[in-house]
Each structure stands twice: as structure tokens, then as C-alpha cells.
N, C-alpha and C positions, 0 to 999 in steps of 0.2 A: 877314585884310584888314585895311589900316591903318584907323585912324579917320579918318572923312569928316566934313568940315564939312557942315553942311545944304546950302550952294551947290554944294559939290562932287557930293554925293551926288544932287541933283537934275539935275546936268548928267550923271551916270554913269547915273542912272535914265533919263533921255531917250535917250541911247546904246542902252542895254540894249533899251528898248522897241522902238526903231526897227529893230535888228538882228533881235530875235526876230520881230517882225512880217514882216520880209522872208524869213527863213529859213522861216517857217510858211505863208506865200504861195506861196514855190517849192514847199514840200512839200504843200500841199493844194490849190492850184489848178492848178500848173504841172506836178506830179507828178513833180517831181524834187528833189534836196536837195544843196546845196554845203557841208553841214555834217552832222558825224556827230551820231547821236541824243544821244550822249554830251555832246558840246560843246553843243548845244541845250540839254539839262537843266541844263548848267553855268550858262548865262547865265540861265535862268530861275530856277535856285535863287539866284543873286547877286541878281535882280531882287528876288524874293521877300523875302531877307533884309534887304535895302535898305529895302523898305517897311514891313517889321516894325519896322525901326528908326526910320524915319520915316513913320510912318503919315498924315501930314498931307500927303505927296508923293503918295499913292496917288491914281490919276485913273482915271474910268470906262473909258476906252480901253486902261488897262493889261492886257497880256497876262495878268496874273494875275486879272483881274476879268471875264473872259469868255470865251466859247468860240464863234469865228465863222469865217466862210469861204465861199466860193461853191464849189459842186461843181463837178467837171470837166464841161466841154462833154459828153462822151461819156455821162453820167448823164442817164437821163429819168424823169419822175414814174412812178410805178405805184401801183396801189391794190390792196389786198386783198381780191378779191370774197368769198372765203370766209367771212370774218368770224371772231370769236372762238369761235363754237359749235363750228367745226371742229377746234379744238385738241385736244380731249378724243378725238377719233377718231384723229389722228394718234399720240397717245400709246398709244392702245390698239392700234392698228395695229402700232406698232413694238415693243410687248411681247410679242408673240407671235413676233418673230424670233430 
């Protein structure tokens, strides 16, 4: 990557953040993807590299600073009614298989 001025880096970071957030939304919320995993990884890597070079341009809304997203509408909340004490029984049961 050619050396960028701080102004150029800021502009590129904003474009990368917008693109990454769009692709993450498509994947995690809409359950579809218009970009390959490799291409998205490349964008995230470029963003991380620019933020490493210009740490004062890192913002809390950067994809490198958070993990977020809404679950698909088809998911519903559930509770584990068994509790942790049942974990040991599951392991013991499967050890005899």
C-alpha cells in the first residue's frame, strides 16, 4: 500500500468502515452475502493496518473495536433449565458410549 497522508487515511478508513458494516449486516442480519469471506477479510485487514498506522483515527464505531449485530427474526430466546450441575452428567453418560 502506498503511503497515505492522514487526510487520505481518514477518508479510506471511513469508506472501509462503511463497506465492512454493510457486508456484516448482510451476512449476520439478512443471512446473505454479496462478498466472499476472503474479500471481507481483506477489507478488515486493510482497516486494521490503517488504524495501527494512525491510531488517533480509531473510533468506537470501528468494526475493529466491536462485535455487534441483531439476530435473525427466526431466532428466539431460550433458557437452559437444566443448569450447570447437569453438565457433569452429560459427560459421564457419553463416556460409556
